[in-house]
Each structure stands twice: as C-alpha cells, then as structure tokens.
DRENLUMSE-209115 format. One record per residue (C-alpha): residue in three letters; x, y, z. Coordinates in Angstrom, 2 decimals, decimal comma. Layout:
BEGIN
R   residuo        c1        c2        c3
R       ala         X         Y         Z
...
end
This chain:
BEGIN
R   residuo        c1        c2        c3
R       met     19,66      3,60    -15,52
R       gly     19,03      2,25    -19,01
R       ile     15,63      2,16    -20,66
R       arg     15,62     -1,64    -20,81
R       arg     16,31     -1,97    -17,10
R       ile     13,61      0,57    -16,28
R       phe     11,12     -1,31    -18,46
R       ile     11,93     -4,69    -16,91
R       gln     11,76     -3,36    -13,33
R       asn      8,41     -1,76    -14,02
R       met      7,03     -4,77    -15,88
R       lys      7,93     -7,08    -13,00
R       tyr      6,52     -4,67    -10,44
R       tyr      3,21     -4,14    -12,21
R       arg      2,92     -7,85    -13,04
R       lys      3,21     -8,67     -9,36
R       gln      0,84     -5,82     -8,42
R       ala     -1,71     -7,32    -10,81
R       gly     -1,28    -10,69     -9,13
R       leu     -0,04    -12,31    -12,31
R       thr      2,58    -15,00    -12,52
R       gln      4,93    -15,08    -15,49
R       glu      2,77    -17,88    -16,85
R       lys     -0,47    -15,88    -16,56
R       leu      1,10    -12,82    -18,20
R       ala      2,46    -15,03    -20,98
R       glu     -1,02    -16,46    -21,58
R       ala     -2,54    -12,97    -21,62
R       ile     -0,16    -11,75    -24,31
R       asp     -0,03    -15,04    -26,23
R       met      3,67    -15,67    -25,58
R       ser      5,59    -18,46    -23,88
R       thr      6,38    -18,36    -20,19
R       ser     10,06    -18,71    -21,05
R       tyr      9,84    -15,51    -23,12
R       ile      8,58    -13,59    -20,06
R       gly     11,32    -15,17    -17,97
R       asp     13,93    -14,21    -20,54
R       met     12,67    -10,62    -20,55
R       glu     12,77    -10,42    -16,77
R       ala     16,29    -11,86    -16,83
R       arg     17,19     -9,11    -19,33
R       glu     18,08    -11,65    -22,00
R       arg     15,38    -10,45    -24,42
R       phe     13,54     -7,22    -25,06
R       pro     10,02     -7,12    -26,47
R       ser      8,86     -5,50    -29,68
R       ala      6,63     -2,43    -29,61
R       glu      3,61     -4,64    -30,31
R       thr      4,45     -6,90    -27,38
R       ile      4,96     -3,89    -25,11
R       asp      1,44     -2,75    -26,03
R       lys      0,08     -6,21    -25,19
R       ile      1,93     -6,25    -21,85
R       ala      0,54     -2,85    -20,86
R       ala     -2,97     -3,95    -21,85
R       ala     -2,66     -7,19    -19,88
R       leu     -1,42     -5,26    -16,84
R       glu     -4,17     -2,66    -17,38
R       ile     -1,73      0,24    -17,24
R       pro     -0,64      2,92    -19,72
R       val      2,48      2,02    -21,69
R       ser      4,17      5,12    -20,27
R       leu      4,27      3,56    -16,79
R       leu      6,50      0,81    -18,13
R       phe      9,13      3,40    -19,07
R       asn      8,73      5,85    -16,21
R       glu     12,05      6,01    -14,36
R       arg     10,82      8,46    -11,75
R       gly      7,89      6,21    -10,97
R       ser      9,87      2,99    -11,00
R       pro      8,98      1,49     -7,63
R       asp     12,17     -0,53     -7,36
R       ser     14,40      2,46     -8,11
R       leu     12,46      4,62     -5,66
R       lys     12,77      1,94     -3,01
R       asp     16,51      1,56     -3,64
R       thr     17,05      5,32     -3,44
R       phe     14,97      5,59     -0,28
R       leu     16,90      2,76      1,38
R       lys     20,26      4,27      0,41
R       ile     19,30      7,58      1,98
R       tyr     17,31      6,44      5,00
R       gly     18,11      2,74      5,40
R       ala     20,48      2,86      8,37
R       ser     18,52      5,45     10,32
R       leu     15,24      3,63      9,67
R       lys     16,73      0,35     10,81
R       asp     17,94      1,99     14,03
R       glu     14,58      3,71     14,60
R       leu     12,60      0,54     14,01
R       ser     14,88     -1,49     16,25
R       ser     14,48      1,08     18,99
R       arg     10,68      1,09     18,68
R       ile     10,47     -2,70     18,63
R       leu     12,60     -2,97     21,76
R       lys     10,47     -0,34     23,46
R       asp      7,28     -2,21     22,55
R       ile      8,74     -5,51     23,77
R       asn      9,69     -3,91     27,07
R       glu      6,21     -2,45     27,50
R       val      4,62     -5,84     26,85
R       cys      6,99     -7,51     29,30
R       asp      6,14     -4,91     31,93
R       leu      2,46     -5,81     31,54
R       leu      3,11     -9,49     32,20
end
C-alpha cells in the first residue's frame, strides 16, 4: 500500500475518532473544507506543514498518520479477508440460537 493511501486512511480514521467533520478539521488547520475533501478523495496531498497541523488538530503524533501496521482500515480489511466468512457463519449461528431461546421463553 502506498504512503499516500496509508496517510489518507489514517487521517480519515483519526478524524472520525476525534468526532470531527471535514469542515471542523478544515477550520482547525485553517484550510477549506474542499481541500480536506480533495485529500480524502486522494486528489491532493498535503505539505509537511499541513500534515503537522492535521496531527495537532487530531491530537495525535504525526507518525500515526503514516503507520501502515496501525492503519485501522487496513487491519480491518485484513481481518475480514482472513476471518470474514467464518465470523459471519458463527454470528449467524449464535443469533439463530439466541432467537430460538427467546422464542422458547414466550
């Protein structure tokens, strides 16, 4: 995965974790909302100074924005590729079991 994609995934993740909209992040770093949208759409990439501002606004170290191993979206995707089908089957089985138990109580 490329460095830009890793950065964007992490920026979006940590923005959402911080409860910030694109507009609020844009205000915090003194940029336009469309600039944040363009970054998240991978149409633009920020300067080093802007990356520093983004990290400060998100209250995280800059390194987290470039951490592939810690990229929540990539971890989630990998996890789902490995365990997705078996998890779906397990959850379906448990839900059906719980439904049957509730029905038996009625």
